[in-house]
N, C-alpha and C positions, 0 to 999 in steps of 0.2 A: 657834702651832698645837700641838695635842696630838699625841703620838706616835700613829701609825696602825698598826693591826693588819692583817694580811693576811686576816683573817676579816671580811668585810663585814657579817656579821650582828651583830657586837658593837660596831661603831663607825660613826659618821657620817663620819669622815675616812678616806679611802682612801689607801693607800700608793702611792708612785710606780709600783711594779711592777703594782699592780692597775689603776691608770689606764692604764699602758702596754698591759696586756692588752686593756682595753676599746677603746683607740685602734686597736690592730691589727685587732680584729674589726670595728670601725666602718669602717676603711679597706677591708677586703675587701667588706663589704656595699655601701659607696659605689661601688666599682668595678663590682660586679654591676649595680647600678641605673643607673650611668652608661652602661654598655654597652648596656642596653636602649634608652635614649632617644637616645644619640648617633648611632647608625647611621641613624636615620630621616631626618635632615636631609641626610646625605651620600649617600643613595641615588641621586638623579639624577646626581651626579658619578661614582659607582661604575658605574652603567649605561652612561654615555657612554664611560668609559675602558676598561672591560672588555667592551664590546659585548654587554651582557646584555639579553634581552627583559624585558618587564614581569613575566611569570610567573616567569622565572629570578630576577629582582631581588627578587621577593617572598620567595624562599627565603633571602636574606641575613638577613632578619628572622625568618622562620619556622623556619629551621634552628636558631637560638639558642633560640627558644621551645620547639621540639620536644625538644631535649636537656634543657632546664631543667625544663619542666613534666612531661615524661615520667618523669624519673628521680629526682624529689625524694623520693618515699616510700622508694625504695631508698637514697638518700643519707642520709636521716634515720636509717634503721635501721642502716645500715653504721656510722654514728657511734656508735650505742649498742653495737654488737657488736665493732667493730674498734678503737675508741678515737677519741674526738672530736679530740684533738690530731693524731694520725697522719693521719686522714682530711682534716682541714683543711689541713695542710701539703702533702700530696700534691696535693690538688685545687687549691690556690693556685698551686703550681708549674706544673701543667698549664694553668691560666688564663693565666699569664704567657707560656708557650711558644706557646699558641694565639693570643694577641694579637699576638705577634711574627710568627707565620706569616701571619696575616690582613693585616698591614701590608706584607708583602713579596711576596705572590703576584701573579702576572699572569694567573691563570686563574680564571674564575668558579666552576668546580666546586670548586677548592681553597679558594676563599674561603668558599663555603658549608660545606665540610667543616670549616674552621677555626671557623666560627661554631657549628656543631653541637658541636664539641669544647669550645668555651667554655661553651656551654649545659650540657653534661654536668658540667664542672668546677664551675659555679655551683650545680648541683643538689646537690653535695656540700659546698661551702663554706658555703652559706646555712644549712642545718639544723645542720651541725656548729658553726658560729659561734654561732648562737642557743642551742643546747643547752649550749655552753661557758659562756655567760653565765648561763643559768638554773641550772646546777649549781655555778657559782662564787659567785654572789650569792644570799643567802638570800631566800626568798619573803617579800615585804613591801616596806617602804620602799627597802631597798638594791637589790632586783631591779627595782622599779618605776623607780627613778632610772636604773639601768644600761640597762634596756630602752627607756626613753623617749629616751635619748641615742642608743642603737644604731639604733632604728627611724627616728628623725627624720633620722639621717645617710643612711639608705637612701632616704627620701623626698626629701631634699635632692639626692642624687645623681641621682635620676630627673628632678627638675625642672631642676637646673642643667646636666644633660647636654645639654639642648636649646641652652642658651646657649653652652656650650663647643663643641658641634658646629658651631654657626654660625660661630664664630671659627676653629676648626681647619680646617673645610672650605674656607674662603677661602684657606688656605695649601696645601691638598691633602687629599683624602679619606683618604689613608693615615695621616695624623696622628691621625685619630680612633681608629685601631687601635693605633698605636704609643705614644701618650701614656700609656695605662695600664701599659705594660710596666715602666718603672722604678719606678712606684709599687707595683706588685704585687711586684717583687723586693725592694724595701725592706721591705714588709709581711711578706714571707716570712722575711727574715733576723730581723726583730724578733719575729715569731711563734715562731721556733725558740728564741729566748732567753727569751721572756716567758710563753708559754702554759703553764699549769699541767699537770703530768703527772697524769692522773686514772686510777684503777684501772679495768681492763676486766673485766667479768664473765666468768668462765671458762665456756666452753661447748664441748661436743663437737660433732661433725659433725651430730648430730641436732637441734642447736639452731638450725640455719639453715633458714629456710623457703624452699627452692628453688622449690617449686610456687607459693607466694604471690608470690615475686619475679617469676617468669615471667608469671603471669596478671595481677598488679597493674601491673607496669611495662609489659607489653604492651598492656593496655587503655588506660592513660594515653597511651602513645606513639601508639597508633592513633587515640584520640579527638582529640588535638591535631593529628595529621596530617590527619584527616578534615575537621575544621572549617576548617583552613587551606586545604585543597585544594577545599573545597566551592564556592568562588566560580568556579573555572575548570571544575570538573566538572559543576556544577549541583546545587542542594540536593535536587532530586527525581530525580536520575539514579540508574541502577542501581548505579553505583560508590559514590556517597555513601550510599545506603540500605543497600547490602550492608556497607559499612564500619561504619555505625552498628549494624547487626545483630550484626556480629562483636564490636564493643565491648561490647554488651549481654551476649553470651555469655561473653566473657572476664571481664567484671565479675561476672557471676553465679558463674562458677567460682571467682573470687577470693574472694568472700564465703563460698562453701561451704568452700573450703580454710581460710580464716582462722577459721571457726567450729569447725573440727575438729582443726587442728594444735595440738601442745603448745606450740610456740614461734612464734607467728604474726608475719608482717611487720608487720601492723597488728592490734593487739588491739582487736577491735570494742567491747569493754566500755569503752574510753576515751570513747566517745560518750555513755555514761550520765552523764558529767559535763556537765550542761546548759550551763555556761559555755563549755566547750571546743567543744561542738557549735554553739552560737550564734555563737561567735567565728569559726569556720570559714565559716559561712554569710555572716557580715558581711564576711569577707575576700574572698569571691567577689564580693559586691556592691560593696565599696569599690574594689578594684583593677580589677574588670571594668568598672564604670561609668566610672572615670577613663580607662582605656585607650581605651574607645570615644569618650569626649568629646575626648581629645587628638587622636585621629585625625580626627574631624569638624572640630574647630577648626583643625587644621593645614591641611586641604584648603580650608576656607572662607577663612581669612586669606590663604593664598598664591594659590589659584586664582581665587577670586571677587573678593577685595579687592585682589589684586596685591601683597601685602606680600612683602618679601624674607625669606629664611630667617632671617637675623639679627634682623630686625624682629619676626618671629613668635616667635622664641626669647625675645627680650627681653620680649614681652608676657606670657610665662609666668613671668617672673622674680619678680613680687610674690608669687605662691603659694609658690615655692621659698624665697624669702627669709623669709617668715613661718614656714615649717616649720623652717628652719635656726635662726632666732633663738629659737624656742621650745624647742630641744633640751635645754638645761640646766635648764629650768623645769618641764618636763612631769612629771618624777618627783614633785615636790612637789604638783602639781595632781592627779595620780592618787592620791597618798596621801590628799589631803583629800576628794576627791569620788568616787573609785572608778571602775573601768572600766565598771560597769553604767550609770552616769550619763553618762560621757563618750562612750561609743560612740554612743548615739542622738543626742546633741548634735552630734557630729562628722558623722555621716551626714546629719543634718538640714541642716547648713551646706553639705555637698556637694550635696545635692538642690536646695537653694536656688540654688546657683551654676549648676547645669545648667539649672534652670527660667528663670533670668534670661537665659541665652544663647538661649533660644527666641525672643527678640525680634530675632534677627539679620535683616538685610535687605541690600540692595545698597549701602547707604551708611553702615553702622554704623562707629563709630570706637572708639578706645581708651578714652576716658573714659566714653562712654555705655553701651558694651556689655561690652568685654573686661575692663576694670579691676575693676568690681564683682564679676563672676564669679570672677576670679582671687583677689580678697581672700577671698571666701567659701570657695573651694576650699583656699586656704592654711590658713584657720582649721579647716576640716573635716578636712584631712589631719593637721594638728598634733594634733587631739584624737582622731581615730579610729584612726590608724595605730599609735601606741604602745599604745593601749588594747586593740586587737584582738590584738596580739602578746602582751601581758601576760595577757589573759584566756585565750588559747589554750594557755598553758603553766602557768597557776596550778592548783594542786591535782593536779599530775601528778608521780609519783615520779621520782627522778633517773634510774633506769634506763630510763625511757621519755621523757625530755626530747627526745632525738633524734627519736623518733616524733612527738611533739607538734609539734616545730619543722618536721619534714618535712610534716606534714599542713597546717599553716597556710600554709606557703610554696607547697605544691601548690595550695591553694585560691586564693591570689593569682594564680598563673600560669595555671591552668586557667580561672579566671574571666576573666582578661584575654583569653585566646585565644577563648573562647566568645562573649563580648560583642563583641569586635572583629570577629569573623567575622559575627555577626548584624548589627551596625551597617553593615558594608560591604555586606551583602546588601540591607539596607533602602535605603541610598543609591543603589545600582544600580537597584533596582526603582522608587524614587520619581522618579529623574531620567530614567528611560527611556533612558539612555545619552546624553542631550542635554547640550550644553556651554554653553547660554545661561544667563545669571544666574538666570532664573526656574526653569529646569530643575534647576540645581544646588540652589537653595533648596528645591525640591520634594523633593529627596533628603535634604538636611541636616536639615530640620525633623522629619520622622518618625523619623529616626535619633536625634536629640536626645531625642525623646519616649521612645524605647526606653531610652536611657541613663538618663533621669530615672526611668522605671519600675523599672529594676533597682535604682537607689539607694533608691527607695521600699520595695522588698521588704526591703532591708537595714535601713531605718529601722523597719519594723514588727517585724522579728525582734529587733533590739536594744532597742526600746521594751518588748517583752514581757519581755526579760531584766531591764530596769529595774524593771518592775512586780513581777516575781517576787522580786527582791532586796529591794525595799521591804517586801513582805509578810513575807518571812522575817525581816527585821530586827525588824519590829513584833511578830511572834509570839515572837521570842526575848527581847524586853525583859521581859515578865512573869516568865519563868523565872529570868532573871538577878536581878531584883528580889527574887523569892521566896528565892533562894539567898543574898541579902544581899551581893551583889558589886557593886562599882562598875565599871561598864563603861567601859574606856578607849577613847580614840579609836582607831578601827580603819580599816584599808584596806578599802574596799568592793570585794571581788573576787567575780565571779560564778562559783559553782561548781555 
C-alpha cells in the first residue's frame, strides 16, 4: 500500500487516523439511530415495571423526538459558531450520562426527562458529526465515500436496533438503556484523541442570532409537541388548533428575523441551491414514510398475526443487513451514477416496498408478504439515505456545513414525527377503536396508503432533480466541446 496523506482530497488511501475519525463519528450516529428504534420493543415491559399509562408511555418515545427534532437547527449552528469538535465531545458526554440515568431510574417522570436529555444531546452530535465529515473530506469521491459509510451506519443502527432490543428486553428493559453507555464512553475517549481541531470563525456578541434561535427552536419544539399530543387531545380540538396557530406565528416571525438579521441562524439563501432544497424534501419523505411504515408493520405483525417482539425484529433484519453490507460500496456507486440518479431510484424501491405490503391480510406470512417488502426497503435505504445526505451538503461552504447538516437532520426527524402522527390518526379512524382482525386491517390499509403517498411525493421531487441534472449536463456539453476540453468523468451532484 502507498503512504497515506491526512488530506483525503489528494489520495484514495486514508491514513489510520482518518479512518479512526470516521469510525468515531459513525459510532455516535449508530448510537443515535439505535436509541430511536430500541426503545419501541421495550415499551410494554417499561410500562408494566414503572406502572405507566399508555399516554405516559408514549412520552418515553416522544420525549426523545421532541428534544432531537426541536433543537437540531440550533445544534447545527452551534457547531459552526462554537466549534464542531467541542460541541460533539460535550454532547456525546451528555448522551452517555443520560443513557446511564435512563437505565437506573425507577420513576416514569425521570425516565422521560432522561429521554428528553438524550434527544437534546443527539440534536448536537448529529449535525456536528456530519459537518466534521463534510469539512474533513473534500467534496467529491472522498466525501461521497465517507458519507456513504457514515449514513449507512446510521441506517443500520436504526434497523438492527429492533433486533438488539428484542434480545436485550428478554434480559430486562434496562439493558436497552445501559448497553449504549460503554460504547458512548469509548467513542468519547477516541473522539478526544482523533477528531481534528478545526478553526472557529471569530464572532462578537452581535454575531449570535438570539431572536432566530428562540423563534426557530420554539416553533420546532411546539410543532413536534403538537403533532405528538394531537392523538390524545384530538386533531380538531381547540388545544391542537391553537398550538398549530402558534407554530405558524412563530415560524413567520422566524422567517422575518432570518431575512433581516446580519448573522442568521438559518441563512434562507441556502435554499436557492436546488439540490439542497430537494434533498431536504426527500429527507422528510424518506424518513417520514419509513417511520410510519415501521409503526404500522410492528402493530400488524405483533397484534394481528401474534408474532413475538423478537420474531418481528428478525423480520426487519434483511433490510438492515442490506444497508450494512452496502456501506463500503456506496461511495463508488455515488461517484459513478450521482446523487441525482440514485435518490429517485432509492425512493422508488421504498415506494414499491410499501405498496407490496398493502397485500396484508389475516394470514400473511414471512415469505409471501414481509420478505419481499424488506428486500426492497433495504435496497431503497441503501441508495437513498447516503444520497440525500450527500446532496444536502454539496455545494455548501465550510462555514455553513453545520447549518446544512442541521437542516437535513431536522427534515428527517420532523418528517418522522409528522408522518407517524398522521399514520396513527388514520389507524385509529379506520379501525374505529375495534380490535377484531377486520377492524385492525381497516386501520392498517389506509395508513399504508398514506405512507405510500408520502413516498410518492419524495419520488416526484427527486425525479424532477434527475431531469434538471440531465438537462444541465446536456446543455454544458456543447460549451465544453467548443472550448476544446475533454470532459473527465465527474460525480453527478445536484446543485
